[in-house]
N, C-alpha and C positions, 0 to 999 in steps of 0.2 A: 512894433514899429522900429525899435533901434536895432534889434536883430537883422531885420529886413533892410535898413540902410546899411549895415555892415556887409551884409551878404552883397549888396549891389556895389560896393566899395570894393569887395574883394573880386567880384567879377571883372569890374571895369579894370582894375589894376593888372588883371590876369591878362585882359585884352590887350592893354599897352604894351605888356611884355611881351606876347607873342607877335604883335605888331613890329616891336623893337627887333626881335630875333629875325623877323622877315626882312625888313630893312637893312640888316647887317649881310644877309644872303645877296640881296639883289646888288648891294654895293660892290661886292667882292667878286660875284661870278660873272666873269667877262666874255662874251662869245667871241671876239677876236682873240683873245688869249687861248680858249679853249681850241679855236682852229689852228693857232700857232703851234700848240703842245702836239696834238694829233698829227699833222703836216710834217712836222721834225720827225716823230718817232716812227711814223709810217714812210718815211722818205725812201726811194731807191738806195739812196747812200749808204742806209743800214742793213742792207740787203737781208731783211728778214728778221734781224736780231735773234739769231740762233744762239743757244747756250754756248759759252766759251768761245764764242767767236770775238774777234777785235770790235766788231761793230757794236755788239752788246756792251762792251766796255765804254764805247763813245756814248751810247745811251745811258748807261749809269753815271757818267760825268754830267750828262745834261740834267739828269734828275739831282743829284747831289748839289750841283750850283744852281738850280731853280730853288730848291728848299733852301739853300744857303741865303739866295737872294730875297727869299720872304721874311727870313728872320728865323727860321726853324734851327734849333741848335742840334749839334753834330752829337753822335753817340760817346764820343770821348775827348778829352781835353786836347788831343792833337788836331782837333777840329776835322777827323776823318768821319764821312758817312758811311763807310764801307764796312761790311760784314763778309770779309773775304774767306774762302774754302776751296779745298780741292775736291774734285769730283772724278769718276773713272768713267771713260768714254769708250763704249763698244762698237764698232762697226764692220762693215766688209769691205775690203779695198777692191775687191772685183766682183761680177755677178756669180752667182752659182749657176752651171750647168746640170740640168735635170732633164731625164727622159723617163716615161713609164712605157713599156711595150712599143717602144720607137717612138712614141709622141712626146715632143718637147713642150716644155712648161715655162715660159719666161717670167710670169708674173708671180712672183716668190717674196714671201717675207720669213726672214729667219729669226726666229726667237734665240735659238743657240745652234751653232755648227762648228763642230772642229774641222781640221784640214781633211778633206777626205777626197779620194779618188777610186771608185770602187764600181762594179758592175756584177749584180747579185741578185737573187730572188728576194722580194719583198713579200710580205703577207696582208692581204686585203682583210680588214675586221668591220665592215659596215660601219657604224658610227663610233667604234672603239669604246663603248660602254661595256660596263662588267659582264653583263650576259654574252656579249660577243666574244670574250676571252674563253667560254667554256668549250673544253676539249682541244683546245688550239694550243701549239707550242710555238712560242714567238721568242725564245730565249735566243739572245744575240742577234734578232731580226730587226729590219726595219719595218714597222707597220705603217699601212696606208688606210686611212679612215676618211668618211665623209665628215665635213665640218660641222659641229654645233652638234644638235639633237635632234630627233624627228619633231620636236615642238619649238625649237628654236634654230631657225637654218638662216635668219638673215644675220648680217656680220655683227652688228652690235650684241643681240641676244646671244649669238653663238660665242663670243668673247666670254661669256660667264662660264663655259664648260671646258677652258682651256687647263685649268689647275687640277680638276678631277680626273680629266683624261689623261693628262701628263703622269700623276701619280699611278694611274692604272698601268699604264704603260712601263712605269719603273718597276712597280710590284710585281709584273709578270716578266721580268728580265730583258725587256726589250731594248735594242740599242739605239732606235730612232723612231720618231714618230711625225708622221706627214699627214696634215688635214687638207683635205680638198673640198672647195665650195665654188658654187657659182653665185657671186656677191652682186650687189646694184655695182653696176660701173661708174657710178657718181660717187661713190662712198670710197670704194676701193684704193683709189690712187693717194686718198688722205691718209687711211689706214697705213698703206705700205710706205709713205713719207714719214710716217711718225714711227716706225719700227727699223727704218734704214740705219738709224743711227740712235744708240740708247747710252743714256747718263745715268750712273748710280753714285749714292753716296759712299758705297763701300766696292772693296775690290772684287769681294764675292769669291765663293769658293767653287772648285771643281764640279761642275753638274753630272749627277747621275745619270743624265740623258742627254749625251754630247748632240744629238741631232733632233731639232724640233722645229718643222717648217709647216707654213701655210702656203697653199697654192690656189690662184684665181684660176678658173677655167669656164668652159660652157656648160649649160644644163646639159648639153648632148653628150659631151665628154664625161661629164659626172654621171649620168645615168648609165654609162657604158662600163663603170667600174664595178664588174660583177665578178670577174675571175678569183678565185682565192690566191692565186700566186700571180704575181706581177713582176716582170722584169725591169729592174730598176739601174740607170747609169746616172752617176751623180759625181760631180766634182766641184771643189771648191777650196781655196786655201783658208777658210775658217773666218771668224770673227776675231779682229783684232782690238787690242787694247790700248789706251792711252791715258795720262794724267791731264786734266783740263783745270784751269783756275777760272772762277766766276765771283761773285759777290753780291748779296743783298744791298739794298740802299736803305739806312735807317735814319730816322731824325725824330726829335722830341719837342714837345712844347709844354711847359709847365701850367697846371691848372691854378685858379684864382682862389679856390675855397681852401682853406686851413686844413681841413680834413679830407675833402673830397680829391684833393690834388694827389693824394696817396694811391688814388685808383686811376688806371688808364683805361682809355678806349683805344684800340687799336685801327687804324686805317689802313687797308692794305689792297694790294693788286700785283699780279705778275707783269713784269715788263719783256720778258722773252717773248718770241714768237718761233716759227719752225724753219726760218732761213729760206734757201733756194732749194727749189724743187722742179719738179715735172713741168716744162712749158705748157702753157695753155694754147688755145687756139690762135691767139695772137702773138704767141713766141715769147710772152711774159714769164719768166722762171721766178721772179722774186715774190714771196709770199709776204706781203707788206705788214699784215696785222695790225689794220686801223681799228677793226671792232674787236679784235682779239690778239692785243688787249690795250691798245692805244687808249681806247675810251677807257677803260678802268684805272690805267694810270694817271689819265688827266683827271679823274675823279679824285683821286689822292691827292694830286698838285693843286686842284681847286679847293678843297677842304684845308689844305696845309695853309694856303694864302689866307684863308678866311679866319683860320684858328689863330694864326700868327697876329694879325690885325686885332680879333676879338675873341680872346682865349674864353674857353667855357671853365665851369668849376672843376671838372676833373680835367687831368692831364690828357695828352693826345700822344701816341706812338705811331709814327709813320713807316711804313714798310713796304717797299717793292722788290718784289720777290725774282730771282733768276730760276730757271729750270722748272717752271711749271709745266711746260709741254713737254719735258721728260718724266713728268711722275711726280708732280708737287716738290722737287728737290729742294727749292729754296726754303719753302715753309716748313717742310719737315726737318731741315737743319736747324732752321730758326727755333723750333720749339725743344730742340735737343741741345741749344745752345743760345739760349736767350740773353738778351742785353740787359734786362732788368727781370724781377723775379716774376714767374708767370702767375703767381697767386694774386698780384697786384693788377693785372690784366684782366678787367671785370667784362669786356665785350670785344671782339672782332667784329669790324663791320667791312668786310671785304666786297671787292667789286670785280666783276669779270664777265665775259660774254662772246658768245659766237656770232651775234647779229640780233637782228630786230625785224619784226614784219608788221608791229601794230604801235604806231607812235601815239597811243592814247595811255601806254601803260608803263609801268616800271614793274618788272617780274623779278621776284626776290626769292632766292632758294632758301626756306627756312623761315618766311616771314611769320608763319603760325607757329614756330617751334620755341619763341621766346616771347617775355614779357615786355619787350620794346615794340610788339606788333603795332600798336597803335600811334607811337611815334614815327613810325616809316609810314604808316598810312597816312597820317597828317602831312609830313613833309612832302609826299608825292602829291596829295590833293592840294594842298595850298598853290601849287604851279600847274594844276590842270591835268595831272594825271592819276590814273588808278593804280594803286599797289595791288600786285596779283601774286600769291604763292605758286612758286614753279611747280609744285606737286599738284595743283588744278590744271596744269597744262599737260605735263608727260611724268606722272609717278612712276611709270615703268622705267625711266631713264636713270633715276637715283642721281639726280645732278646735285644735290646738296653735297653727297659725297664725292664729287669728280672735281673740286676745286680748291685752292689753298685754304678756305675757311675750313675744311674738315681736319686739317693738321692741328688747328687750335680746338675745334670741337673733341676730337679723339683725347686732348688732355682736359677737357672738361670747360674749356672757356665758350661761352654763347657765341656763335659765329655763323651769321647768315650771308649771302651772297647779293648784293645788290646789282640787278643786271638791267639793260635796255629792253624795250617791250616786245615779247614773242607770245603768240597765244597757239602755236604749232610748228612742228618741225616740216616745213613746207618748201618749196622750191626757193623762195625768198632767203630763207636761212641757208640751204645749201649752196646757193650761187656763191656766198662769200665765204661761208665757213671753211678754213683753212684752203683758200683758194687765192690764186694770184690777183683776183678781181676786188680782194678787200684792201681797197686804197682810200685815202683821206678824201679824196675827189667825191666818193661816193656816198657821203654821209649826208644826213639831213640835220645842220647844225642849229636851226631853229628848235627841232625838237631836243638835242642834246644839251641845249641851254636850259631847258625847263627839267631835263633829267638831272642835270648837275645842281640846279637850284634845291630839287626834291632830296638828293643826296645831302647835301649839305645841310640843309634845315634837319633833315633827320638824324644827321649826327650831332648837331648841336641841342637837339632835345633829348636824345639818349645821355649826351654828357653832363647836361645842366639838372637832368631829373634827380630829386633828392633820393628816390626810391631807386635802388640798384636792380639792374634787368637780369634775369636768369632764365633757365631753361623752364619750359612749361613742364608742369608735373608728369611724369610717366614717360618723358623724351627719352631714348634710348642713350644719350650722352650725359643725361642727369647726374648718374652714378659716378662719371668721372668728375664731374662739376663739384659734387660733394665731397669727393676725395680730394681734389685740389684747394677748395675753399676751406676744408675742415668740417664744414657744417652748411646746411642750406640757408642761404642768404633770406630773412624775412622780407619778402616780397609778396605782394598779393598774386595770385595764380589766375590769369586771363584767359578767357576763351579763345 
C-alpha cells in the first residue's frame, strides 16, 4: 500500500507539473501578437525580404529589438544581436537571347554563363546520359539535351540529374550544356525566380563548363528535337558578381539547472524570402512570404518570449537565418562560425514551411528520427493537433534535407523542422508557395495559435527533459553526432 501511495503521489505531481507547463504556454502565446509579427514581416514595405536587400536589414532590426524587448540577451557584451558576414551575389544584368534552328526560347534559367555572342552548330544528345556520348565527338561543342532522365521528367525530380550530367559534359570536353524540358507551368516561374539571382558564401573558382542553361518549352517543340546537329544562336553579357552584406540574428537565454544549463536547445527559422518577382494576374510582384517564412520566424519569437519569462532547465539559443532561399547560407555560415561551441548544442528545433492544407496537423520533418518524438507529439496533441512526420506525406521530396535544420544535422546535432500541417502537395500549397499570394491576410490565425502553442510546449518539454535527446539508432546523421559529442549519449532508443 505504501508503494501504491507513493506511485499515486508521483503521478499527481507529474500531472501538476504538466498543467503548469501548459499554463505557462497559454499565458505567453498571444494571437494578436502573432498577427502583429506576421503582418509586419509580410508587409509590402519589406518587398519580400530578399537576401542582401535593405528591407531584409529592416526585418533583422525588428527581430533583434523584439528579442531585446523580451529580455533575450545579445551574443556580445556590445549589445549586438547580429552575426554579420559577406556573401557573393551572382546575377544576369540582362536577358539571354537564344534560338535553336531559328526558334526563340525566352524562358531560360542560367546556372552558369560567360559573356558570349555566337552562332554555331550544337550537338543533340538525347538525355545527355553516358550511353548518349558513345561515338560522339563533342569537344568544344555546345550540347543540347532533354532535361532530366526518362524516369524523371518533372522539374523537381529532374534537378537530381543536374550534377552527373554536368560532370559527363565536362568529362567529354564539351564547352556548354543546355537542357530543355516541358515543365509544369505553375512550378517553372518559381524555379526560374529562384535562380535569376544566386548567392554563395565563397567567390568560387572558374567553372570548367562556362555555359549551363535550362530552357522551358512546349511538349511539341521538345518532341521535335530530333536532329543530331542544331543551329544555335546565343548572346549574353554573362553572369555578373557582387559582394553583399547580410546577417543572422542571434540571442540567448540561460537555463535554470546548474548542470543542464551548460546544454543548449537551438530555436531557429529563416527570415529571408525571395523578394520581387514576376507579377501575378493581379499585377502583384511582391512575394511577401507570410507562410515562408514569417510563420517560422514568429514561432521563434513566440518561444523566445515564453522562455524569457519562464526559463527552462537547459539554455536556449535563438537563431534567425538569412539566405535560406539562396541555399541555406545563413545556417551553413553559422555552423562554420558558431557563437557558442557546437558540442554544447544538444538539439536544434527549427521551423519552416511553404504552407498548409490541413489545420488538424503539425507536420514535422524528422519527427521519427530523434528520441524527442514523444515530446513533439505531446506538445501538438495538448492543443488539438496531430503531429505527423513529413516522410509520411512525401518521402520522395527529401524535405528533411531542404531546410536549415540539415546544416546542424550534418555536424551531428539532432534537428527536426516543425511545420504547419499539410498532407499532400496539392493546389492549396502551390497557390501560395513562392507566390505573390502568400500574404498575411490569407492566414488562419486561430489555427496558428494552436500551432504555436504546440511548438512552444514541445520546446519546453525537450528543454526540461532530464534525458538528453538524440538521433534514433541507425539514422544517417548518427555517426556525425557520435563524432561531435565524442560518444553516444546514454538515452533510450525509442520507436
